[in-house]
N, CA, C and O atoms as CSV, one atom per row, in Angstrom:
chain,resi,resn,atom,element,x,y,z
A,1,UNK,N,N,-63.570,8.513,9.317
A,1,UNK,CA,C,-63.741,7.335,8.468
A,1,UNK,C,C,-65.201,6.903,8.485
A,1,UNK,O,O,-65.822,6.827,9.545
A,2,UNK,N,N,-65.748,6.619,7.295
A,2,UNK,CA,C,-67.139,6.226,7.200
A,2,UNK,C,C,-67.335,4.798,7.678
A,2,UNK,O,O,-66.447,3.955,7.551
A,3,UNK,N,N,-68.525,4.541,8.236
A,3,UNK,CA,C,-68.863,3.185,8.645
A,3,UNK,C,C,-69.107,2.324,7.426
A,3,UNK,O,O,-69.226,2.832,6.311
A,4,UNK,N,N,-69.180,1.042,7.633
A,4,UNK,CA,C,-69.397,0.151,6.496
A,4,UNK,C,C,-70.822,0.290,5.985
A,4,UNK,O,O,-71.753,0.539,6.752
A,5,UNK,N,N,-70.973,0.127,4.698
A,5,UNK,CA,C,-72.265,0.252,4.040
A,5,UNK,C,C,-72.580,-1.072,3.382
A,5,UNK,O,O,-71.714,-1.684,2.757
A,6,UNK,N,N,-73.805,-1.512,3.518
A,6,UNK,CA,C,-74.219,-2.749,2.868
A,6,UNK,C,C,-75.513,-2.474,2.105
A,6,UNK,O,O,-76.516,-2.080,2.698
A,7,UNK,N,N,-75.487,-2.677,0.817
A,7,UNK,CA,C,-76.669,-2.465,-0.006
A,7,UNK,C,C,-77.701,-3.550,0.292
A,7,UNK,O,O,-77.348,-4.700,0.552
A,8,UNK,N,N,-78.965,-3.178,0.252
A,8,UNK,CA,C,-80.054,-4.136,0.450
A,8,UNK,C,C,-80.404,-4.848,-0.854
A,8,UNK,O,O,-81.231,-5.759,-0.860
A,9,UNK,N,N,-79.780,-4.440,-1.951
A,9,UNK,CA,C,-80.093,-5.005,-3.260
A,9,UNK,C,C,-79.416,-6.356,-3.455
A,9,UNK,O,O,-78.334,-6.620,-2.931
A,10,UNK,N,N,-80.090,-7.199,-4.228
A,10,UNK,CA,C,-79.561,-8.528,-4.534
A,10,UNK,C,C,-79.665,-8.775,-6.038
A,10,UNK,O,O,-80.562,-8.246,-6.694
A,11,UNK,N,N,-78.749,-9.577,-6.586
A,11,UNK,CA,C,-78.839,-9.914,-8.007
A,11,UNK,C,C,-80.206,-10.482,-8.361
A,11,UNK,O,O,-80.774,-11.291,-7.627
A,12,UNK,N,N,-80.717,-10.040,-9.502
A,12,UNK,CA,C,-82.018,-10.501,-9.971
A,12,UNK,C,C,-83.145,-9.517,-9.709
A,12,UNK,O,O,-84.177,-9.569,-10.379
A,13,UNK,N,N,-82.965,-8.613,-8.737
A,13,UNK,CA,C,-84.012,-7.639,-8.440
A,13,UNK,C,C,-84.123,-6.630,-9.574
A,13,UNK,O,O,-83.143,-6.337,-10.259
A,14,UNK,N,N,-85.326,-6.104,-9.764
A,14,UNK,CA,C,-85.563,-5.075,-10.765
A,14,UNK,C,C,-85.674,-3.725,-10.076
A,14,UNK,O,O,-86.338,-3.591,-9.048
A,15,UNK,N,N,-85.009,-2.715,-10.662
A,15,UNK,CA,C,-84.929,-1.398,-10.055
A,15,UNK,C,C,-85.126,-0.308,-11.106
A,15,UNK,O,O,-85.088,-0.564,-12.310
A,16,UNK,N,N,-85.337,0.920,-10.616
A,16,UNK,CA,C,-85.419,2.111,-11.455
A,16,UNK,C,C,-84.487,3.146,-10.844
A,16,UNK,O,O,-84.431,3.291,-9.623
A,17,UNK,N,N,-83.749,3.871,-11.696
A,17,UNK,CA,C,-82.866,4.934,-11.219
A,17,UNK,C,C,-83.729,6.177,-10.980
A,17,UNK,O,O,-84.443,6.600,-11.890
A,18,UNK,N,N,-83.685,6.774,-9.780
A,18,UNK,CA,C,-84.571,7.903,-9.469
A,18,UNK,C,C,-84.299,9.164,-10.290
A,18,UNK,O,O,-85.209,9.972,-10.481
A,19,UNK,N,N,-83.084,9.351,-10.774
A,19,UNK,CA,C,-82.737,10.545,-11.548
A,19,UNK,C,C,-82.855,10.296,-13.056
A,19,UNK,O,O,-82.993,11.240,-13.835
A,20,UNK,N,N,-82.801,9.029,-13.460
A,20,UNK,CA,C,-82.842,8.685,-14.883
A,20,UNK,C,C,-83.936,7.651,-15.182
A,20,UNK,O,O,-83.630,6.529,-15.586
A,21,UNK,N,N,-85.196,8.020,-14.988
A,21,UNK,CA,C,-86.268,7.057,-15.285
A,21,UNK,C,C,-86.325,6.662,-16.757
A,21,UNK,O,O,-86.880,5.620,-17.104
A,22,UNK,N,N,-85.739,7.512,-17.636
A,22,UNK,CA,C,-85.727,7.199,-19.074
A,22,UNK,C,C,-84.858,5.980,-19.385
A,22,UNK,O,O,-84.948,5.427,-20.481
A,23,UNK,N,N,-84.025,5.557,-18.443
A,23,UNK,CA,C,-83.214,4.350,-18.635
A,23,UNK,C,C,-84.073,3.099,-18.594
A,23,UNK,O,O,-83.641,2.031,-19.027
A,24,UNK,N,N,-85.288,3.225,-18.077
A,24,UNK,CA,C,-86.191,2.086,-17.976
A,24,UNK,C,C,-85.872,1.227,-16.762
A,24,UNK,O,O,-85.129,1.627,-15.866
A,25,UNK,N,N,-86.447,0.054,-16.763
A,25,UNK,CA,C,-86.238,-0.892,-15.670
A,25,UNK,C,C,-84.862,-1.537,-15.811
A,25,UNK,O,O,-84.426,-1.873,-16.912
A,26,UNK,N,N,-84.193,-1.700,-14.677
A,26,UNK,CA,C,-82.893,-2.362,-14.684
A,26,UNK,C,C,-82.904,-3.587,-13.799
A,26,UNK,O,O,-83.636,-3.651,-12.812
A,27,UNK,N,N,-82.086,-4.558,-14.161
A,27,UNK,CA,C,-81.947,-5.760,-13.337
A,27,UNK,C,C,-80.569,-5.742,-12.688
A,27,UNK,O,O,-79.550,-5.578,-13.358
A,28,UNK,N,N,-80.562,-5.916,-11.365
A,28,UNK,CA,C,-79.303,-5.933,-10.621
A,28,UNK,C,C,-78.502,-7.158,-11.034
A,28,UNK,O,O,-78.995,-8.285,-10.982
A,29,UNK,N,N,-77.256,-6.923,-11.446
A,29,UNK,CA,C,-76.361,-8.004,-11.853
A,29,UNK,C,C,-75.487,-8.447,-10.682
A,29,UNK,O,O,-75.253,-9.639,-10.485
A,30,UNK,N,N,-75.001,-7.459,-9.899
A,30,UNK,CA,C,-74.203,-7.764,-8.718
A,30,UNK,C,C,-74.321,-6.608,-7.735
A,30,UNK,O,O,-74.579,-5.469,-8.124
A,31,UNK,N,N,-74.129,-6.914,-6.461
A,31,UNK,CA,C,-74.173,-5.902,-5.403
A,31,UNK,C,C,-73.141,-6.290,-4.358
A,31,UNK,O,O,-73.350,-7.206,-3.562
A,32,UNK,N,N,-72.016,-5.570,-4.376
A,32,UNK,CA,C,-70.917,-5.852,-3.449
A,32,UNK,C,C,-70.580,-4.545,-2.735
A,32,UNK,O,O,-70.020,-3.626,-3.333
A,33,UNK,N,N,-70.923,-4.473,-1.465
A,33,UNK,CA,C,-70.708,-3.234,-0.723
A,33,UNK,C,C,-71.526,-2.118,-1.341
A,33,UNK,O,O,-72.738,-2.256,-1.508
A,34,UNK,N,N,-70.874,-1.007,-1.683
A,34,UNK,CA,C,-71.577,0.129,-2.291
A,34,UNK,C,C,-71.674,0.007,-3.805
A,34,UNK,O,O,-72.394,0.775,-4.443
A,35,UNK,N,N,-70.963,-0.942,-4.380
A,35,UNK,CA,C,-70.923,-1.085,-5.844
A,35,UNK,C,C,-72.041,-2.008,-6.328
A,35,UNK,O,O,-72.061,-3.202,-6.030
A,36,UNK,N,N,-72.967,-1.421,-7.081
A,36,UNK,CA,C,-74.097,-2.181,-7.619
A,36,UNK,C,C,-74.063,-2.053,-9.143
A,36,UNK,O,O,-74.085,-0.947,-9.682
A,37,UNK,N,N,-74.010,-3.181,-9.818
A,37,UNK,CA,C,-74.030,-3.184,-11.280
A,37,UNK,C,C,-75.445,-3.527,-11.722
A,37,UNK,O,O,-76.014,-4.543,-11.325
A,38,UNK,N,N,-76.000,-2.643,-12.561
A,38,UNK,CA,C,-77.378,-2.807,-13.030
A,38,UNK,C,C,-77.389,-2.762,-14.550
A,38,UNK,O,O,-76.717,-1.925,-15.153
A,39,UNK,N,N,-78.143,-3.651,-15.165
A,39,UNK,CA,C,-78.317,-3.655,-16.613
A,39,UNK,C,C,-79.688,-3.045,-16.920
A,39,UNK,O,O,-80.717,-3.697,-16.746
A,40,UNK,N,N,-79.693,-1.770,-17.384
A,40,UNK,CA,C,-80.929,-1.061,-17.696
A,40,UNK,C,C,-81.329,-1.323,-19.137
A,40,UNK,O,O,-80.474,-1.466,-20.011
A,41,UNK,N,N,-82.653,-1.387,-19.386
A,41,UNK,CA,C,-83.144,-1.718,-20.716
A,41,UNK,C,C,-82.799,-0.680,-21.777
A,41,UNK,O,O,-82.647,-1.043,-22.944
A,42,UNK,N,N,-82.667,0.605,-21.417
A,42,UNK,CA,C,-82.376,1.639,-22.417
A,42,UNK,C,C,-81.021,2.318,-22.212
A,42,UNK,O,O,-80.718,3.301,-22.888
A,43,UNK,N,N,-80.207,1.807,-21.295
A,43,UNK,CA,C,-78.904,2.418,-21.031
A,43,UNK,C,C,-77.782,1.392,-21.022
A,43,UNK,O,O,-76.615,1.742,-21.203
A,44,UNK,N,N,-78.125,0.140,-20.813
A,44,UNK,CA,C,-77.093,-0.888,-20.725
A,44,UNK,C,C,-76.579,-1.034,-19.306
A,44,UNK,O,O,-77.241,-0.643,-18.345
A,45,UNK,N,N,-75.399,-1.597,-19.190
A,45,UNK,CA,C,-74.823,-1.903,-17.888
A,45,UNK,C,C,-74.209,-0.654,-17.261
A,45,UNK,O,O,-73.410,0.042,-17.887
A,46,UNK,N,N,-74.599,-0.382,-16.006
A,46,UNK,CA,C,-74.141,0.809,-15.293
A,46,UNK,C,C,-73.678,0.398,-13.897
A,46,UNK,O,O,-74.355,-0.362,-13.205
A,47,UNK,N,N,-72.518,0.910,-13.496
A,47,UNK,CA,C,-72.015,0.699,-12.141
A,47,UNK,C,C,-72.465,1.878,-11.294
A,47,UNK,O,O,-72.197,3.030,-11.637
A,48,UNK,N,N,-73.149,1.598,-10.189
A,48,UNK,CA,C,-73.731,2.640,-9.345
A,48,UNK,C,C,-73.173,2.535,-7.935
A,48,UNK,O,O,-73.025,1.441,-7.390
A,49,UNK,N,N,-72.865,3.692,-7.351
A,49,UNK,CA,C,-72.441,3.780,-5.954
A,49,UNK,C,C,-73.717,3.899,-5.124
A,49,UNK,O,O,-74.326,4.967,-5.079
A,50,UNK,N,N,-74.124,2.822,-4.472
A,50,UNK,CA,C,-75.386,2.780,-3.735
A,50,UNK,C,C,-75.387,3.657,-2.489
A,50,UNK,O,O,-76.441,3.881,-1.894
A,51,UNK,N,N,-74.221,4.157,-2.086
A,51,UNK,CA,C,-74.197,5.083,-0.957
A,51,UNK,C,C,-74.560,6.497,-1.418
A,51,UNK,O,O,-74.814,7.371,-0.589
A,52,UNK,N,N,-74.586,6.726,-2.732
A,52,UNK,CA,C,-74.903,8.045,-3.285
A,52,UNK,C,C,-76.230,8.079,-4.030
A,52,UNK,O,O,-76.871,9.126,-4.113
A,53,UNK,N,N,-76.645,6.936,-4.572
A,53,UNK,CA,C,-77.892,6.857,-5.341
A,53,UNK,C,C,-78.770,5.777,-4.723
A,53,UNK,O,O,-78.346,4.632,-4.569
A,54,UNK,N,N,-79.991,6.151,-4.373
A,54,UNK,CA,C,-80.912,5.183,-3.793
A,54,UNK,C,C,-81.829,4.651,-4.888
A,54,UNK,O,O,-82.848,5.259,-5.217
A,55,UNK,N,N,-81.447,3.507,-5.443
A,55,UNK,CA,C,-82.254,2.889,-6.486
A,55,UNK,C,C,-83.604,2.488,-5.913
A,55,UNK,O,O,-83.703,2.086,-4.753
A,56,UNK,N,N,-84.637,2.599,-6.729
A,56,UNK,CA,C,-85.983,2.257,-6.299
A,56,UNK,C,C,-86.349,0.883,-6.825
A,56,UNK,O,O,-86.138,0.582,-7.999
A,57,UNK,N,N,-86.897,0.052,-5.955
A,57,UNK,CA,C,-87.348,-1.280,-6.356
A,57,UNK,C,C,-88.512,-1.106,-7.317
A,57,UNK,O,O,-89.442,-0.347,-7.041
A,58,UNK,N,N,-88.466,-1.807,-8.446
A,58,UNK,CA,C,-89.531,-1.746,-9.438
A,58,UNK,C,C,-90.687,-2.602,-8.958
A,58,UNK,O,O,-90.512,-3.775,-8.629
A,59,UNK,N,N,-91.865,-2.007,-8.920
A,59,UNK,CA,C,-93.036,-2.747,-8.438
A,59,UNK,C,C,-94.098,-2.838,-9.530
A,59,UNK,O,O,-95.283,-2.598,-9.298
A,60,UNK,N,N,-93.631,-3.192,-10.730
A,60,UNK,CA,C,-94.344,-3.306,-11.955
A,60,UNK,C,C,-95.749,-3.551,-11.999
A,60,UNK,O,O,-96.326,-3.642,-13.083
């Protein structure tokens, strides 16, 4: 059984998806456990498993 995972992301933060930079900058809408919902400027709202994808903080 896997240990508990807690995302460091918080609503309001801006992020970039490391595999899909063409999605543009995204704003975190919610972060509950491994489930992070991000609204990307060129992709829309996406639910991401933060234990599998390490979103990068946007440092504009």
